[in-house]
ZAMI-115527 format. One line per 8 residues: number of its first residue (from 0); their letters; for each residue x, y, z of N, C-alpha, C, O, CB. Coordinates in Angstrom, 3 decimals. Glycine has a CB too. Example, Ala and Ser with C-alpha at 12.3 -4.5 7.8 and 13.67 -1.06 7.14 Angstrom:
# ZAMI-115527
0	as	13.190 -5.690 7.800 12.300 -4.500 7.800 13.200 -3.300 7.800 14.236 -3.319 8.465 11.308 -4.473 9.046 ~ 12.850 -2.250 7.080 13.670 -1.060 7.140 12.900 0.030 7.870 13.409 1.138 8.039 14.084 -0.598 5.725
This chain:
# ZAMI-115527
0	mfnffrrk	0.842 -1.165 0.000 0.000 0.000 0.000 0.893 1.236 0.000 1.890 1.291 0.721 -0.961 -0.006 1.213 ~ 0.535 2.211 -0.801 1.311 3.435 -0.920 0.901 4.442 0.149 -0.275 4.570 0.490 1.142 4.040 -2.314 ~ 1.885 5.142 0.661 1.622 6.195 1.625 1.702 7.536 0.898 2.787 8.085 0.713 2.629 6.135 2.819 ~ 0.540 8.060 0.486 0.499 9.317 -0.252 0.715 10.527 0.652 1.073 11.603 0.171 -0.823 9.449 -0.972 ~ 0.507 10.365 1.923 0.629 11.477 2.854 1.868 11.257 3.712 1.787 10.658 4.784 -0.646 11.617 3.737 ~ 2.976 11.724 3.258 4.231 11.535 3.983 4.448 12.709 4.930 5.306 13.564 4.709 5.427 11.395 3.001 ~ 3.650 12.723 5.982 3.765 13.766 6.995 4.370 13.184 8.259 4.371 11.972 8.478 2.392 14.402 7.292 ~ 4.875 14.073 9.071 5.413 13.665 10.367 4.278 13.090 11.209 3.188 13.660 11.255 6.097 14.864 11.098
8	qtmgtgal	4.522 11.989 11.860 3.514 11.333 12.692 3.259 12.172 13.942 4.156 12.335 14.769 3.965 9.896 13.080 ~ 2.028 12.714 14.091 1.688 13.516 15.256 0.565 12.895 16.065 0.313 13.340 17.184 1.303 14.910 14.832 ~ -0.111 11.900 15.552 -1.209 11.280 16.288 -0.644 10.431 17.425 0.329 9.699 17.242 -2.091 10.417 15.344 ~ -1.258 10.537 18.587 -0.856 9.717 19.718 0.357 10.228 20.459 0.908 9.504 21.289 -0.593 8.351 19.261 ~ 0.798 11.454 20.192 1.997 11.974 20.868 1.645 12.900 22.021 2.539 13.460 22.655 2.884 12.712 19.875 ~ 0.341 13.073 22.307 -0.062 13.958 23.391 -0.253 15.375 22.886 -0.374 15.611 21.683 0.970 13.934 24.513 ~ -0.280 16.310 23.813 -0.495 17.714 23.448 0.701 18.231 22.667 1.851 18.015 23.049 -0.735 18.584 24.708 ~ 0.418 18.909 21.579 1.478 19.453 20.752 1.699 20.920 21.107 0.743 21.656 21.350 1.141 19.296 19.254
16	rdpidprd	2.943 21.337 21.136 3.289 22.719 21.434 2.844 23.605 20.274 3.075 23.284 19.108 4.815 22.868 21.694 ~ 2.202 24.725 20.610 1.733 25.667 19.616 2.933 26.377 19.010 3.760 26.918 19.745 0.739 26.680 20.233 ~ 3.048 26.388 17.686 4.194 27.075 17.089 4.115 28.585 17.343 3.026 29.155 17.403 4.261 26.791 15.572 ~ 5.263 29.214 17.489 5.325 30.649 17.753 4.982 31.393 16.470 5.553 31.140 15.409 6.732 31.068 18.284 ~ 4.037 32.316 16.595 3.613 33.133 15.470 3.789 34.593 15.874 3.181 35.025 16.853 2.127 32.824 15.056 ~ 4.596 35.364 15.155 4.843 36.756 15.558 3.589 37.630 15.507 3.582 38.720 16.080 5.906 37.360 14.672 ~ 2.526 37.175 14.833 1.283 37.951 14.767 0.429 37.766 16.012 -0.510 38.532 16.226 0.483 37.559 13.535 ~ 0.728 36.768 16.839 -0.044 36.519 18.052 0.222 37.611 19.091 1.329 38.142 19.187 0.296 35.130 18.632
24	fryeevaa	-0.820 37.934 19.868 -0.669 38.862 20.980 -0.154 38.106 22.193 -0.544 36.961 22.425 -2.007 39.572 21.302 ~ 0.703 38.727 22.953 1.172 38.138 24.203 0.210 38.537 25.308 -0.428 39.586 25.217 2.629 38.591 24.538 ~ 0.094 37.730 26.339 -0.814 38.007 27.450 -0.504 39.354 28.084 -1.416 40.104 28.429 -0.728 36.899 28.501 ~ 0.773 39.663 28.237 1.174 40.909 28.871 0.704 42.123 28.067 0.410 43.168 28.648 2.690 40.946 29.040 ~ 0.629 41.998 26.746 0.199 43.105 25.907 -1.312 43.351 26.015 -1.763 44.494 25.950 0.581 42.835 24.458 ~ -2.074 42.295 26.177 -3.532 42.398 26.169 -4.078 42.680 27.562 -4.999 43.486 27.701 -4.150 41.117 25.620 ~ -3.546 42.051 28.583 -4.091 42.152 29.939 -3.137 42.876 30.874 -2.953 42.461 32.018 -4.400 40.767 30.489 ~ -2.540 43.937 30.403 -1.545 44.648 31.203 -2.139 45.229 32.479 -1.448 45.309 33.495 -0.917 45.755 30.385
32	agepvdwe	-3.408 45.637 32.446 -4.008 46.270 33.626 -4.536 45.253 34.623 -4.712 45.579 35.797 -5.131 47.194 33.206 ~ -4.790 44.045 34.187 -5.377 43.040 35.077 -4.331 42.189 35.763 -3.189 42.089 35.315 -6.315 42.152 34.309 ~ -4.743 41.585 36.851 -3.853 40.669 37.552 -3.885 39.306 36.874 -4.939 38.892 36.391 -4.248 40.548 39.041 ~ -2.768 38.602 36.827 -2.804 37.239 36.300 -3.681 36.356 37.195 -3.719 36.540 38.412 -1.367 36.653 36.194 ~ -4.367 35.421 36.600 -5.245 34.523 37.348 -4.412 33.397 37.946 -3.644 32.741 37.244 -6.373 33.953 36.437 ~ -4.570 33.183 39.237 -3.936 32.051 39.903 -4.930 30.895 39.855 -5.847 30.830 40.674 -3.518 32.401 41.391 ~ -4.753 29.980 38.898 -5.725 28.905 38.681 -5.736 27.918 39.831 -6.730 27.218 40.029 -5.424 28.174 37.384 ~ -4.662 27.845 40.591 -4.634 26.957 41.756 -5.517 27.524 42.865 -6.223 26.779 43.544 -3.183 26.763 42.266
40	kgfdveke	-5.476 28.833 43.045 -6.259 29.489 44.085 -7.730 29.565 43.701 -8.603 29.366 44.546 -5.714 30.887 44.356 ~ -8.012 29.852 42.429 -9.386 29.960 41.966 -9.977 31.326 42.274 -9.304 32.207 42.809 -10.234 28.877 42.593 ~ -11.243 31.482 41.925 -11.938 32.743 42.147 -13.394 32.429 42.471 -14.047 31.679 41.746 -11.825 33.686 40.900 ~ -13.895 32.992 43.542 -15.268 32.762 43.973 -16.031 34.074 43.861 -15.859 34.969 44.688 -15.321 32.202 45.430 ~ -16.875 34.189 42.838 -17.605 35.437 42.620 -18.589 35.700 43.760 -18.835 36.856 44.101 -18.351 35.393 41.276 ~ -19.150 34.653 44.349 -20.079 34.849 45.462 -19.370 35.426 46.681 -19.934 36.251 47.400 -20.755 33.528 45.829 ~ -18.144 34.998 46.910 -17.368 35.544 48.018 -17.013 37.005 47.743 -17.032 37.837 48.650 -16.087 34.710 48.247 ~ -16.694 37.307 46.498 -16.352 38.673 46.116 -17.560 39.601 46.233 -17.431 40.739 46.686 -15.805 38.702 44.688
48	lqfklpik	-18.743 39.109 45.822 -19.969 39.911 45.890 -20.582 39.941 47.284 -21.394 40.812 47.594 -20.984 39.380 44.910 ~ -20.190 38.983 48.122 -20.794 38.782 49.437 -22.297 38.538 49.279 -23.120 39.096 50.005 -20.529 40.008 50.362 ~ -22.623 37.688 48.307 -24.008 37.385 47.986 -24.078 35.988 47.396 -23.247 35.635 46.558 -24.601 38.433 47.008 ~ -25.040 35.193 47.809 -25.229 33.839 47.284 -26.142 33.916 46.061 -27.305 34.304 46.170 -25.833 32.883 48.375 ~ -25.606 33.546 44.901 -26.382 33.592 43.669 -27.278 32.358 43.574 -26.867 31.268 43.971 -25.450 33.686 42.439 ~ -28.498 32.517 43.050 -29.385 31.365 42.922 -28.908 30.419 41.818 -28.314 30.851 40.831 -30.816 31.828 42.637 ~ -29.172 29.141 41.997 -28.841 28.148 40.983 -29.993 28.101 39.997 -31.153 28.007 40.396 -28.574 26.739 41.615 ~ -29.678 28.166 38.719 -30.697 28.183 37.682 -30.821 26.794 37.047 -29.833 26.069 36.933 -30.363 29.246 36.610
56	nqdgsgsc	-32.031 26.431 36.638 -32.290 25.176 35.948 -33.204 25.486 34.772 -34.344 25.907 34.970 -32.928 24.107 36.908 ~ -32.722 25.284 33.551 -33.537 25.592 32.386 -34.520 24.472 32.070 -35.366 24.630 31.190 -32.651 25.854 31.186 ~ -34.426 23.348 32.768 -35.397 22.264 32.678 -35.626 21.777 31.246 -36.772 21.627 30.822 -36.705 22.710 33.271 ~ -34.562 21.532 30.510 -34.668 20.955 29.170 -35.079 21.935 28.093 -35.351 21.524 26.965 -35.635 19.843 29.189 ~ -35.131 23.214 28.406 -35.522 24.220 27.423 -34.448 24.337 26.346 -33.265 24.128 26.617 -35.759 25.588 28.103 ~ -34.857 24.667 25.141 -33.912 24.834 24.044 -33.325 26.224 23.970 -32.531 26.509 23.074 -34.575 24.513 22.752 ~ -33.692 27.089 24.886 -33.211 28.474 24.832 -32.087 28.697 25.829 -32.073 29.709 26.529 -34.355 29.455 25.107 ~ -31.143 27.763 25.902 -30.088 27.845 26.909 -29.213 29.076 26.730 -28.788 29.675 27.718 -29.232 26.602 26.864
64	tgqgwsyy	-28.932 29.468 25.485 -28.077 30.628 25.262 -28.751 31.899 25.744 -28.124 32.715 26.420 -27.718 30.752 23.785 ~ -30.021 32.077 25.405 -30.754 33.255 25.852 -30.877 33.313 27.357 -30.735 34.380 27.954 -32.124 33.282 25.233 ~ -31.140 32.171 27.980 -31.266 32.140 29.432 -29.926 32.411 30.099 -29.864 33.067 31.139 -31.820 30.793 29.892 ~ -28.852 31.904 29.496 -27.518 32.143 30.046 -27.158 33.621 30.010 -26.646 34.159 30.992 -26.476 31.337 29.278 ~ -27.421 34.284 28.885 -27.143 35.716 28.774 -28.023 36.519 29.729 -27.576 37.509 30.308 -27.359 36.194 27.331 ~ -29.264 36.093 29.892 -30.164 36.783 30.815 -29.644 36.684 32.250 -29.656 37.667 32.992 -31.588 36.195 30.722 ~ -29.187 35.490 32.633 -28.645 35.278 33.972 -27.368 36.089 34.160 -27.146 36.664 35.226 -28.371 33.780 34.217 ~ -26.529 36.137 33.127 -25.299 36.920 33.177 -25.616 38.400 33.407 -24.962 39.070 34.207 -24.490 36.739 31.875
72	gavlntve	-26.632 38.900 32.692 -27.059 40.283 32.888 -27.560 40.533 34.300 -27.298 41.589 34.876 -28.139 40.640 31.894 ~ -28.287 39.558 34.866 -28.787 39.702 36.235 -27.631 39.736 37.234 -27.678 40.479 38.215 -29.752 38.551 36.579 ~ -26.592 38.931 36.984 -25.426 38.932 37.883 -24.682 40.263 37.765 -24.249 40.818 38.775 -24.468 37.743 37.554 ~ -24.528 40.782 36.543 -23.887 42.094 36.382 -24.690 43.182 37.083 -24.116 44.099 37.670 -23.727 42.438 34.890 ~ -26.012 43.083 37.023 -26.861 44.034 37.728 -26.675 43.898 39.236 -26.713 44.898 39.953 -28.336 43.825 37.350 ~ -26.474 42.682 39.727 -26.220 42.457 41.152 -24.931 43.156 41.574 -24.856 43.731 42.659 -26.137 40.943 41.461 ~ -23.922 43.104 40.713 -22.657 43.782 41.010 -22.886 45.283 41.141 -22.352 45.917 42.051 -21.608 43.493 39.911 ~ -23.676 45.848 40.239 -23.926 47.294 40.249 -24.847 47.733 41.382 -24.571 48.726 42.054 -24.523 47.719 38.929
80	egfyde	-25.942 47.000 41.600 -26.983 47.433 42.520 -26.819 46.874 43.941 -27.320 47.462 44.900 -28.323 47.031 41.976 ~ -26.125 45.751 44.075 -25.917 45.180 45.403 -26.984 44.182 45.827 -26.920 43.654 46.937 -25.853 46.272 46.404 ~ -27.975 43.907 44.960 -28.982 42.892 45.272 -29.385 42.201 43.983 -29.289 42.785 42.903 -30.224 43.519 45.979 ~ -29.840 40.941 44.095 -30.215 40.154 42.921 -31.681 40.386 42.597 -32.549 40.235 43.458 -29.943 38.648 43.152 ~ -31.951 40.754 41.355 -33.318 40.933 40.882 -33.406 40.333 39.484 -32.715 40.769 38.564 -33.735 42.449 40.881 ~ -34.252 39.344 39.339 -34.388 38.682 38.056 -35.210 39.526 37.109 -35.436 39.130 35.966 -35.017 37.310 38.222
């Protein structure tokens, strides 16, 4: 059998390193004003807001994206106003 695709074998080698591209933005250039995220420590928005957010259940609805954006807006409003209002 002929091997028409003589490429370097990359399947099964695990995660591949992303090649360096000079057009890519570096994290320091984009997020210079923000603090780096410590993924080991994590971040608890409820602790930061000092408010327990309600758990939402869309109950099999097909409008998950709309409901997600609506909930996101309600959480942003909680940040601004200091209380949760749906």
